[in-house]
C-alpha positions in Angstrom: -12.6 24.2 39.7 -10.6 21.4 37.9 -10.0 21.3 34.2 -12.3 18.3 34.0 -15.2 19.8 35.8 -17.2 20.3 32.6 -16.8 16.7 31.5 -19.3 14.1 32.6 -18.7 11.6 35.4 -18.0 8.5 33.3 -15.3 10.4 31.4 -13.8 11.8 34.6 -13.6 8.3 36.0 -12.0 7.0 32.8 -9.4 9.8 33.0 -8.7 8.9 36.7 -8.2 5.2 35.9 -5.9 6.0 33.0 -3.9 8.4 35.2 -3.5 5.7 37.9 -2.4 3.1 35.4 0.1 5.5 33.9 1.5 6.3 37.4 1.8 2.6 38.2 3.6 1.8 35.0 6.0 4.6 35.5 6.6 3.6 39.1 7.2 0.0 38.0 9.7 1.0 35.4 11.6 3.4 37.6 11.8 0.8 40.5 13.3 -1.8 38.1 16.2 0.6 37.1 16.1 -0.7 33.5 18.8 0.0 30.9 17.7 2.1 28.0 17.4 -0.9 25.7 15.3 -2.8 28.3 13.1 0.2 28.8 12.4 0.5 25.0 11.7 -3.2 24.8 9.2 -3.1 27.7 7.6 0.0 26.2 7.3 -1.7 22.8 5.6 -4.7 24.4 3.2 -2.5 26.3 2.3 -0.5 23.1 1.9 -3.8 21.2 -0.4 -5.2 23.8 -2.4 -2.0 23.9 -2.7 -1.9 20.1 -3.8 -5.6 20.0 -6.4 -5.1 22.7 -7.6 -2.0 20.8 -8.0 -4.0 17.6 -9.9 -6.7 19.4 -12.2 -4.1 21.0 -12.8 -2.5 17.5 -13.7 -5.9 16.0 -16.0 -6.5 18.9 -17.7 -3.2 18.3 -18.1 -3.9 14.5 -19.6 -7.3 15.3 -21.9 -5.8 17.8 -23.2 -3.2 15.4 -23.6 -5.8 12.7 -25.9 -7.7 15.1 -27.9 -4.6 15.9 -28.3 -3.5 12.3 
């Protein structure tokens, strides 16, 4: 039995998608043979994009709840 067996199906799917994305990003970075500075720059850009998209999603949720209530 896997460690995620007790978690519902949507959560398991989200974990699988996140794992696949993580594997693809790591594979992409390893194949490029980046220097340490380039790796840190790419990582900073990815984190910035993720944070920006998270902020947009959060604002969307706030606007959605404002409309509901």
